[in-house]
TILUMMAR-964799 format. One record per residue: chain; y, x, z of N, C-alpha, C in turn. Coordinates in nm, 3 decimals. Each point is the difference from the previous one (the first is absolute). Layout:
<pts>
<pt chaine="A" n_yy="Y" n_xx="X" n_zz="Z" ca_yy="Y" ca_xx="X" ca_zz="Z" c_yy="Y" c_xx="X" c_zz="Z"/>
...
</pts>
This chain:
<pts>
<pt chaine="A" n_yy="2.121" n_xx="-1.167" n_zz="-0.239" ca_yy="-0.123" ca_xx="-0.073" ca_zz="0.024" c_yy="-0.084" c_xx="0.078" c_zz="0.099"/>
<pt chaine="A" n_yy="-0.026" n_xx="-0.059" n_zz="0.115" ca_yy="-0.070" ca_xx="0.070" ca_zz="0.106" c_yy="-0.148" c_xx="-0.033" c_zz="0.007"/>
<pt chaine="A" n_yy="-0.047" n_xx="-0.093" n_zz="-0.080" ca_yy="-0.136" ca_xx="-0.047" ca_zz="0.013" c_yy="-0.063" c_xx="-0.015" c_zz="-0.138"/>
<pt chaine="A" n_yy="-0.115" n_xx="0.062" n_zz="-0.020" ca_yy="-0.074" ca_xx="-0.010" ca_zz="-0.126" c_yy="-0.137" c_xx="-0.054" c_zz="0.032"/>
<pt chaine="A" n_yy="-0.031" n_xx="-0.118" n_zz="-0.051" ca_yy="-0.132" ca_xx="-0.059" ca_zz="0.017" c_yy="-0.042" c_xx="-0.003" c_zz="0.147"/>
<pt chaine="A" n_yy="0.094" n_xx="-0.028" n_zz="0.090" ca_yy="-0.032" ca_xx="-0.013" ca_zz="0.141" c_yy="-0.014" c_xx="0.132" c_zz="0.074"/>
<pt chaine="A" n_yy="0.042" n_xx="0.110" n_zz="-0.059" ca_yy="-0.008" ca_xx="0.129" ca_zz="0.067" c_yy="0.127" c_xx="0.079" c_zz="-0.025"/>
<pt chaine="A" n_yy="0.026" n_xx="0.099" n_zz="0.083" ca_yy="0.120" ca_xx="0.078" ca_zz="-0.025" c_yy="-0.024" c_xx="0.099" c_zz="-0.113"/>
<pt chaine="A" n_yy="0.105" n_xx="0.058" n_zz="-0.047" ca_yy="-0.002" ca_xx="0.087" ca_zz="-0.118" c_yy="-0.102" c_xx="0.112" c_zz="0.013"/>
<pt chaine="A" n_yy="-0.007" n_xx="0.066" n_zz="0.115" ca_yy="-0.089" ca_xx="0.114" ca_zz="0.016" c_yy="-0.146" c_xx="-0.041" c_zz="0.007"/>
<pt chaine="A" n_yy="-0.029" n_xx="-0.116" n_zz="0.059" ca_yy="-0.137" ca_xx="-0.051" ca_zz="-0.002" c_yy="-0.044" c_xx="-0.031" c_zz="-0.143"/>
<pt chaine="A" n_yy="0.090" n_xx="-0.060" n_zz="-0.079" ca_yy="-0.032" ca_xx="-0.029" ca_zz="-0.139" c_yy="-0.025" c_xx="0.128" c_zz="-0.078"/>
<pt chaine="A" n_yy="0.085" n_xx="0.101" n_zz="0.019" ca_yy="-0.019" ca_xx="0.128" ca_zz="-0.069" c_yy="-0.136" c_xx="0.059" c_zz="0.034"/>
<pt chaine="A" n_yy="-0.035" n_xx="0.000" n_zz="0.128" ca_yy="-0.130" ca_xx="0.054" ca_zz="0.041" c_yy="-0.116" c_xx="-0.080" c_zz="-0.057"/>
<pt chaine="A" n_yy="0.015" n_xx="-0.132" n_zz="-0.006" ca_yy="-0.105" ca_xx="-0.083" ca_zz="-0.057" c_yy="-0.019" c_xx="0.028" c_zz="-0.148"/>
<pt chaine="A" n_yy="0.111" n_xx="0.013" n_zz="-0.075" ca_yy="-0.011" ca_xx="0.030" ca_zz="-0.142" c_yy="-0.059" c_xx="0.137" c_zz="-0.025"/>
<pt chaine="A" n_yy="0.034" n_xx="0.099" n_zz="0.085" ca_yy="-0.062" ca_xx="0.133" ca_zz="-0.012" c_yy="-0.149" c_xx="-0.007" c_zz="0.023"/>
<pt chaine="A" n_yy="-0.039" n_xx="-0.081" n_zz="0.097" ca_yy="-0.141" ca_xx="-0.016" ca_zz="0.030" c_yy="-0.075" c_xx="-0.062" c_zz="-0.119"/>
<pt chaine="A" n_yy="0.061" n_xx="-0.101" n_zz="-0.061" ca_yy="-0.061" ca_xx="-0.062" ca_zz="-0.119" c_yy="-0.014" c_xx="0.104" c_zz="-0.111"/>
<pt chaine="A" n_yy="0.105" n_xx="0.077" n_zz="-0.026" ca_yy="-0.004" ca_xx="0.102" ca_zz="-0.105" c_yy="-0.106" c_xx="0.105" c_zz="0.031"/>
<pt chaine="A" n_yy="-0.008" n_xx="0.044" n_zz="0.124" ca_yy="-0.103" ca_xx="0.098" ca_zz="0.039" c_yy="-0.140" c_xx="-0.056" c_zz="-0.020"/>
<pt chaine="A" n_yy="-0.021" n_xx="-0.126" n_zz="0.039" ca_yy="-0.131" ca_xx="-0.061" ca_zz="-0.018" c_yy="-0.038" c_xx="-0.011" c_zz="-0.148"/>
<pt chaine="A" n_yy="0.095" n_xx="-0.038" n_zz="-0.083" ca_yy="-0.028" ca_xx="-0.012" ca_zz="-0.143" c_yy="-0.032" c_xx="0.134" c_zz="-0.062"/>
<pt chaine="A" n_yy="0.068" n_xx="0.103" n_zz="0.046" ca_yy="-0.028" ca_xx="0.135" ca_zz="-0.050" c_yy="-0.138" c_xx="0.047" c_zz="0.045"/>
<pt chaine="A" n_yy="-0.040" n_xx="-0.034" n_zz="0.120" ca_yy="-0.126" ca_xx="0.049" ca_zz="0.056" c_yy="-0.122" c_xx="-0.081" c_zz="-0.042"/>
<pt chaine="A" n_yy="0.019" n_xx="-0.122" n_zz="-0.046" ca_yy="-0.115" ca_xx="-0.087" ca_zz="-0.026" c_yy="-0.094" c_xx="0.058" c_zz="-0.105"/>
<pt chaine="A" n_yy="0.049" n_xx="0.069" n_zz="-0.100" ca_yy="-0.087" ca_xx="0.060" ca_zz="-0.101" c_yy="-0.079" c_xx="0.119" c_zz="0.054"/>
<pt chaine="A" n_yy="0.049" n_xx="0.062" n_zz="0.106" ca_yy="-0.069" ca_xx="0.114" ca_zz="0.059" c_yy="-0.121" c_xx="-0.044" c_zz="0.080"/>
<pt chaine="A" n_yy="0.001" n_xx="-0.123" n_zz="0.050" ca_yy="-0.108" ca_xx="-0.052" ca_zz="0.082" c_yy="-0.089" c_xx="-0.088" c_zz="-0.088"/>
<pt chaine="A" n_yy="-0.106" n_xx="0.058" n_zz="-0.055" ca_yy="-0.087" ca_xx="-0.071" ca_zz="-0.093" c_yy="-0.116" c_xx="-0.074" c_zz="0.067"/>
<pt chaine="A" n_yy="-0.020" n_xx="0.013" n_zz="0.129" ca_yy="-0.112" ca_xx="-0.064" ca_zz="0.067" c_yy="0.016" c_xx="-0.152" c_zz="0.005"/>
<pt chaine="A" n_yy="0.120" n_xx="-0.049" n_zz="-0.022" ca_yy="0.026" ca_xx="-0.142" ca_zz="0.007" c_yy="0.031" c_xx="-0.050" c_zz="0.140"/>
<pt chaine="A" n_yy="-0.014" n_xx="0.088" n_zz="0.098" ca_yy="0.029" ca_xx="-0.038" ca_zz="0.138" c_yy="0.144" c_xx="0.038" c_zz="0.033"/>
<pt chaine="A" n_yy="0.079" n_xx="-0.097" n_zz="0.036" ca_yy="0.139" ca_xx="0.023" ca_zz="0.037" c_yy="0.007" c_xx="-0.017" c_zz="0.153"/>
<pt chaine="A" n_yy="0.047" n_xx="0.101" n_zz="0.072" ca_yy="0.005" ca_xx="-0.012" ca_zz="0.146" c_yy="0.091" c_xx="-0.114" c_zz="0.045"/>
<pt chaine="A" n_yy="-0.042" n_xx="-0.070" n_zz="0.105" ca_yy="0.079" ca_xx="-0.106" ca_zz="0.062" c_yy="0.037" c_xx="-0.113" c_zz="-0.097"/>
<pt chaine="A" n_yy="-0.086" n_xx="-0.025" n_zz="-0.098" ca_yy="0.025" ca_xx="-0.109" ca_zz="-0.094" c_yy="-0.044" c_xx="-0.132" c_zz="0.060"/>
<pt chaine="A" n_yy="0.076" n_xx="-0.103" n_zz="-0.027" ca_yy="-0.031" ca_xx="-0.136" ca_zz="0.046" c_yy="-0.088" c_xx="-0.066" c_zz="-0.104"/>
<pt chaine="A" n_yy="-0.107" n_xx="-0.065" n_zz="0.045" ca_yy="-0.086" ca_xx="-0.076" ca_zz="-0.091" c_yy="0.064" c_xx="-0.135" c_zz="-0.026"/>
<pt chaine="A" n_yy="0.007" n_xx="-0.040" n_zz="-0.126" ca_yy="0.049" ca_xx="-0.134" ca_zz="-0.035" c_yy="-0.108" c_xx="-0.069" c_zz="-0.081"/>
<pt chaine="A" n_yy="-0.041" n_xx="-0.117" n_zz="0.047" ca_yy="-0.107" ca_xx="-0.076" ca_zz="-0.067" c_yy="0.061" c_xx="-0.116" c_zz="-0.078"/>
<pt chaine="A" n_yy="-0.076" n_xx="-0.046" n_zz="-0.098" ca_yy="0.043" ca_xx="-0.115" ca_zz="-0.081" c_yy="0.140" c_xx="0.022" c_zz="-0.056"/>
<pt chaine="A" n_yy="0.026" n_xx="0.120" n_zz="-0.050" ca_yy="0.134" ca_xx="0.035" ca_zz="-0.044" c_yy="0.021" c_xx="-0.033" c_zz="-0.147"/>
<pt chaine="A" n_yy="0.125" n_xx="-0.016" n_zz="-0.035" ca_yy="0.043" ca_xx="-0.022" ca_zz="-0.137" c_yy="0.139" c_xx="0.059" c_zz="-0.014"/>
<pt chaine="A" n_yy="0.039" n_xx="0.030" n_zz="-0.120" ca_yy="0.137" ca_xx="0.045" ca_zz="-0.023" c_yy="0.093" c_xx="-0.121" c_zz="0.006"/>
<pt chaine="A" n_yy="0.115" n_xx="0.021" n_zz="0.058" ca_yy="0.099" ca_xx="-0.107" ca_zz="0.014" c_yy="0.138" c_xx="0.060" c_zz="-0.020"/>
<pt chaine="A" n_yy="0.100" n_xx="-0.083" n_zz="-0.003" ca_yy="0.138" ca_xx="0.045" ca_zz="-0.011" c_yy="0.081" c_xx="-0.062" c_zz="0.111"/>
<pt chaine="A" n_yy="0.105" n_xx="0.071" n_zz="0.040" ca_yy="0.091" ca_xx="-0.054" ca_zz="0.099" c_yy="0.142" c_xx="0.037" c_zz="-0.039"/>
<pt chaine="A" n_yy="0.094" n_xx="-0.068" n_zz="0.059" ca_yy="0.139" ca_xx="0.024" ca_zz="-0.031" c_yy="0.049" c_xx="0.122" c_zz="0.077"/>
<pt chaine="A" n_yy="0.071" n_xx="0.087" n_zz="-0.069" ca_yy="0.061" ca_xx="0.117" ca_zz="0.063" c_yy="0.147" c_xx="0.007" c_zz="-0.043"/>
<pt chaine="A" n_yy="0.085" n_xx="0.061" n_zz="0.083" ca_yy="0.141" ca_xx="0.013" ca_zz="-0.041" c_yy="0.012" c_xx="0.084" c_zz="-0.127"/>
<pt chaine="A" n_yy="0.080" n_xx="-0.048" n_zz="-0.092" ca_yy="0.023" ca_xx="0.071" ca_zz="-0.125" c_yy="0.140" c_xx="-0.033" c_zz="-0.050"/>
<pt chaine="A" n_yy="0.041" n_xx="0.066" n_zz="-0.105" ca_yy="0.128" ca_xx="-0.030" ca_zz="-0.065" c_yy="-0.027" c_xx="-0.084" c_zz="-0.124"/>
<pt chaine="A" n_yy="0.091" n_xx="-0.088" n_zz="-0.031" ca_yy="-0.001" ca_xx="-0.071" ca_zz="-0.128" c_yy="0.139" c_xx="0.019" c_zz="-0.058"/>
<pt chaine="A" n_yy="0.005" n_xx="0.026" n_zz="-0.128" ca_yy="0.130" ca_xx="0.019" ca_zz="-0.063" c_yy="-0.016" c_xx="0.048" c_zz="-0.144"/>
<pt chaine="A" n_yy="0.110" n_xx="0.034" n_zz="-0.061" ca_yy="0.000" ca_xx="0.052" ca_zz="-0.135" c_yy="0.004" c_xx="0.152" c_zz="0.008"/>
<pt chaine="A" n_yy="-0.109" n_xx="0.063" n_zz="-0.042" ca_yy="-0.011" ca_xx="0.146" ca_zz="0.008" c_yy="0.063" c_xx="0.065" c_zz="-0.123"/>
<pt chaine="A" n_yy="0.066" n_xx="0.110" n_zz="0.022" ca_yy="0.056" ca_xx="0.080" ca_zz="-0.108" c_yy="-0.051" c_xx="0.143" c_zz="0.017"/>
<pt chaine="A" n_yy="-0.060" n_xx="0.055" n_zz="-0.104" ca_yy="-0.051" ca_xx="0.136" ca_zz="0.007" c_yy="-0.142" c_xx="0.009" c_zz="0.053"/>
<pt chaine="A" n_yy="-0.069" n_xx="-0.113" n_zz="0.011" ca_yy="-0.140" ca_xx="0.002" ca_zz="0.046" c_yy="-0.086" c_xx="0.059" c_zz="-0.111"/>
<pt chaine="A" n_yy="-0.090" n_xx="0.093" n_zz="0.034" ca_yy="-0.077" ca_xx="0.069" ca_zz="-0.104" c_yy="-0.100" c_xx="-0.089" c_zz="-0.074"/>
<pt chaine="A" n_yy="-0.038" n_xx="-0.115" n_zz="0.055" ca_yy="-0.100" ca_xx="-0.083" ca_zz="-0.065" c_yy="0.050" c_xx="-0.138" c_zz="-0.040"/>
<pt chaine="A" n_yy="0.100" n_xx="-0.051" n_zz="0.068" ca_yy="0.044" ca_xx="-0.137" ca_zz="-0.022" c_yy="0.110" c_xx="-0.010" c_zz="-0.104"/>
<pt chaine="A" n_yy="0.080" n_xx="0.101" n_zz="-0.014" ca_yy="0.114" ca_xx="-0.006" ca_zz="-0.091" c_yy="0.126" c_xx="-0.034" c_zz="0.076"/>
<pt chaine="A" n_yy="0.104" n_xx="-0.033" n_zz="-0.072" ca_yy="0.130" ca_xx="-0.024" ca_zz="0.062" c_yy="0.034" c_xx="-0.146" c_zz="0.011"/>
<pt chaine="A" n_yy="0.056" n_xx="-0.037" n_zz="0.115" ca_yy="0.056" ca_xx="-0.131" ca_zz="0.030" c_yy="-0.101" c_xx="-0.114" c_zz="-0.007"/>
<pt chaine="A" n_yy="-0.127" n_xx="0.033" n_zz="0.024" ca_yy="-0.102" ca_xx="-0.105" ca_zz="0.004" c_yy="-0.029" c_xx="-0.035" c_zz="0.144"/>
<pt chaine="A" n_yy="-0.018" n_xx="-0.128" n_zz="0.033" ca_yy="-0.035" ca_xx="-0.039" ca_zz="0.136" c_yy="-0.133" c_xx="0.063" c_zz="0.041"/>
<pt chaine="A" n_yy="-0.006" n_xx="0.047" n_zz="0.124" ca_yy="-0.121" ca_xx="0.065" ca_zz="0.047" c_yy="-0.015" c_xx="-0.016" c_zz="0.151"/>
<pt chaine="A" n_yy="-0.121" n_xx="0.009" n_zz="0.047" ca_yy="-0.032" ca_xx="0.014" ca_zz="0.141" c_yy="-0.038" c_xx="0.145" c_zz="0.023"/>
<pt chaine="A" n_yy="0.047" n_xx="0.058" n_zz="0.108" ca_yy="-0.039" ca_xx="0.138" ca_zz="0.032" c_yy="-0.133" c_xx="-0.001" c_zz="0.074"/>
<pt chaine="A" n_yy="-0.054" n_xx="0.118" n_zz="0.018" ca_yy="-0.113" ca_xx="0.016" ca_zz="0.092" c_yy="0.054" c_xx="-0.017" c_zz="0.142"/>
<pt chaine="A" n_yy="-0.086" n_xx="0.000" n_zz="0.101" ca_yy="0.047" ca_xx="-0.021" ca_zz="0.138" c_yy="0.108" c_xx="0.100" c_zz="0.042"/>
<pt chaine="A" n_yy="0.098" n_xx="-0.050" n_zz="0.075" ca_yy="0.110" ca_xx="0.084" ca_zz="0.050" c_yy="-0.045" c_xx="0.072" c_zz="0.126"/>
<pt chaine="A" n_yy="0.030" n_xx="0.129" n_zz="0.004" ca_yy="-0.027" ca_xx="0.080" ca_zz="0.120" c_yy="0.129" c_xx="0.043" c_zz="0.069"/>
<pt chaine="A" n_yy="0.111" n_xx="-0.005" n_zz="-0.071" ca_yy="0.126" ca_xx="0.044" ca_zz="0.058" c_yy="0.114" c_xx="-0.066" c_zz="-0.076"/>
<pt chaine="A" n_yy="0.098" n_xx="-0.049" n_zz="0.074" ca_yy="0.120" ca_xx="-0.053" ca_zz="-0.065" c_yy="0.120" c_xx="0.035" c_zz="0.087"/>
<pt chaine="A" n_yy="0.105" n_xx="0.048" n_zz="-0.064" ca_yy="0.123" ca_xx="0.036" ca_zz="0.070" c_yy="0.114" c_xx="-0.067" c_zz="-0.075"/>
<pt chaine="A" n_yy="0.046" n_xx="-0.113" n_zz="0.054" ca_yy="0.106" ca_xx="-0.077" ca_zz="-0.065" c_yy="0.130" c_xx="0.078" c_zz="-0.007"/>
<pt chaine="A" n_yy="0.028" n_xx="0.080" n_zz="0.102" ca_yy="0.124" ca_xx="0.077" ca_zz="0.002" c_yy="0.003" c_xx="0.106" c_zz="-0.111"/>
<pt chaine="A" n_yy="-0.110" n_xx="0.071" n_zz="-0.017" ca_yy="-0.007" ca_xx="0.102" ca_zz="-0.105" c_yy="-0.041" c_xx="-0.058" c_zz="-0.135"/>
<pt chaine="A" n_yy="-0.041" n_xx="-0.128" n_zz="0.001" ca_yy="-0.039" ca_xx="-0.072" ca_zz="-0.121" c_yy="-0.118" c_xx="0.064" c_zz="-0.071"/>
<pt chaine="A" n_yy="-0.104" n_xx="0.029" n_zz="0.078" ca_yy="-0.122" ca_xx="0.057" ca_zz="-0.055" c_yy="-0.120" c_xx="-0.070" c_zz="0.064"/>
<pt chaine="A" n_yy="-0.112" n_xx="-0.001" n_zz="-0.072" ca_yy="-0.125" ca_xx="-0.055" ca_zz="0.051" c_yy="-0.114" c_xx="0.084" c_zz="-0.056"/>
<pt chaine="A" n_yy="-0.105" n_xx="0.015" n_zz="0.082" ca_yy="-0.121" ca_xx="0.071" ca_zz="-0.046" c_yy="-0.114" c_xx="-0.099" c_zz="0.006"/>
<pt chaine="A" n_yy="-0.062" n_xx="-0.023" n_zz="-0.113" ca_yy="-0.118" ca_xx="-0.084" ca_zz="-0.005" c_yy="-0.122" c_xx="0.091" c_zz="-0.007"/>
<pt chaine="A" n_yy="-0.116" n_xx="-0.060" n_zz="-0.007" ca_yy="-0.122" ca_xx="0.079" ca_zz="-0.008" c_yy="0.003" c_xx="0.094" c_zz="-0.121"/>
<pt chaine="A" n_yy="0.061" n_xx="-0.045" n_zz="-0.109" ca_yy="-0.007" ca_xx="0.079" ca_zz="-0.123" c_yy="0.124" c_xx="0.080" c_zz="-0.036"/>
<pt chaine="A" n_yy="0.117" n_xx="-0.036" n_zz="0.052" ca_yy="0.121" ca_xx="0.073" ca_zz="-0.042" c_yy="0.120" c_xx="-0.032" c_zz="0.087"/>
<pt chaine="A" n_yy="0.106" n_xx="0.078" n_zz="-0.022" ca_yy="0.131" ca_xx="-0.027" ca_zz="0.060" c_yy="0.077" c_xx="-0.098" c_zz="-0.087"/>
<pt chaine="A" n_yy="0.082" n_xx="-0.083" n_zz="0.062" ca_yy="0.092" ca_xx="-0.088" ca_zz="-0.071" c_yy="0.141" c_xx="0.022" c_zz="0.053"/>
<pt chaine="A" n_yy="0.097" n_xx="-0.004" n_zz="-0.089" ca_yy="0.140" ca_xx="-0.009" ca_zz="0.039" c_yy="0.033" c_xx="-0.148" c_zz="0.001"/>
<pt chaine="A" n_yy="0.063" n_xx="-0.047" n_zz="0.105" ca_yy="0.025" ca_xx="-0.143" ca_zz="0.014" c_yy="0.137" c_xx="-0.036" c_zz="-0.055"/>
<pt chaine="A" n_yy="0.002" n_xx="-0.089" n_zz="-0.096" ca_yy="0.126" ca_xx="-0.051" ca_zz="-0.054" c_yy="0.046" c_xx="-0.117" c_zz="0.085"/>
<pt chaine="A" n_yy="0.055" n_xx="-0.102" n_zz="-0.064" ca_yy="0.048" ca_xx="-0.117" ca_zz="0.074" c_yy="-0.117" c_xx="-0.078" c_zz="0.056"/>
<pt chaine="A" n_yy="0.019" n_xx="-0.050" n_zz="0.122" ca_yy="-0.104" ca_xx="-0.079" ca_zz="0.065" c_yy="0.029" c_xx="-0.148" c_zz="-0.022"/>
<pt chaine="A" n_yy="-0.107" n_xx="-0.077" n_zz="-0.027" ca_yy="0.013" ca_xx="-0.144" ca_zz="-0.016" c_yy="-0.089" c_xx="-0.069" c_zz="0.103"/>
<pt chaine="A" n_yy="0.029" n_xx="-0.126" n_zz="0.026" ca_yy="-0.085" ca_xx="-0.080" ca_zz="0.086" c_yy="-0.132" c_xx="-0.026" c_zz="-0.073"/>
<pt chaine="A" n_yy="-0.113" n_xx="-0.003" n_zz="0.070" ca_yy="-0.128" ca_xx="-0.027" ca_zz="-0.068" c_yy="-0.001" c_xx="-0.131" c_zz="-0.079"/>
<pt chaine="A" n_yy="0.083" n_xx="-0.095" n_zz="0.040" ca_yy="0.007" ca_xx="-0.127" ca_zz="-0.072" c_yy="0.044" c_xx="0.020" c_zz="-0.145"/>
<pt chaine="A" n_yy="0.076" n_xx="0.106" n_zz="-0.027" ca_yy="0.041" ca_xx="0.035" ca_zz="-0.137" c_yy="-0.122" c_xx="0.006" c_zz="-0.091"/>
<pt chaine="A" n_yy="-0.107" n_xx="0.066" n_zz="0.047" ca_yy="-0.121" ca_xx="0.015" ca_zz="-0.080" c_yy="-0.081" c_xx="-0.128" c_zz="-0.002"/>
<pt chaine="A" n_yy="0.002" n_xx="-0.078" n_zz="0.107" ca_yy="-0.070" ca_xx="-0.128" ca_zz="-0.001" c_yy="0.059" c_xx="-0.094" c_zz="-0.104"/>
<pt chaine="A" n_yy="0.133" n_xx="-0.004" n_zz="-0.008" ca_yy="0.068" ca_xx="-0.084" ca_zz="-0.099" c_yy="-0.035" c_xx="0.047" c_zz="-0.141"/>
<pt chaine="A" n_yy="0.000" n_xx="0.129" n_zz="-0.023" ca_yy="-0.032" ca_xx="0.052" ca_zz="-0.134" c_yy="-0.143" c_xx="-0.035" c_zz="-0.038"/>
<pt chaine="A" n_yy="-0.092" n_xx="0.011" n_zz="0.097" ca_yy="-0.140" ca_xx="-0.031" ca_zz="-0.029" c_yy="-0.018" c_xx="-0.149" c_zz="-0.033"/>
<pt chaine="A" n_yy="0.070" n_xx="-0.087" n_zz="0.074" ca_yy="-0.010" ca_xx="-0.144" ca_zz="-0.029" c_yy="0.059" c_xx="-0.035" c_zz="-0.135"/>
<pt chaine="A" n_yy="0.110" n_xx="0.063" n_zz="-0.037" ca_yy="0.066" ca_xx="-0.033" ca_zz="-0.128" c_yy="-0.076" c_xx="0.057" c_zz="-0.119"/>
<pt chaine="A" n_yy="-0.086" n_xx="0.097" n_zz="0.022" ca_yy="-0.076" ca_xx="0.061" ca_zz="-0.110" c_yy="-0.121" c_xx="-0.085" c_zz="-0.038"/>
<pt chaine="A" n_yy="-0.034" n_xx="-0.098" n_zz="0.085" ca_yy="-0.119" ca_xx="-0.083" ca_zz="-0.027" c_yy="0.027" c_xx="-0.105" c_zz="-0.102"/>
</pts>
């Protein structure tokens, strides 16, 4: 996979480091002024779709075994090595199914 969220691997790594550095530093700056911050007016919290995994997790520390789950956003996936890194953890990738597999299961569960 050569492209992550519209950027190459090294740009993504640098962006994530920048986010981590900012989060670490935010408590040190108590004045409330963040340099180069963009003002957003009439704002509200919203949600958007992000790439994630759906499947039956085994060995997940909070979900249990073999329960259907959505992962947090994916930051790295390597089909050849069968591994993926989401925001919260690494996953070993088992068998891959077409997304329609889950759509059919969701419809039949209703």
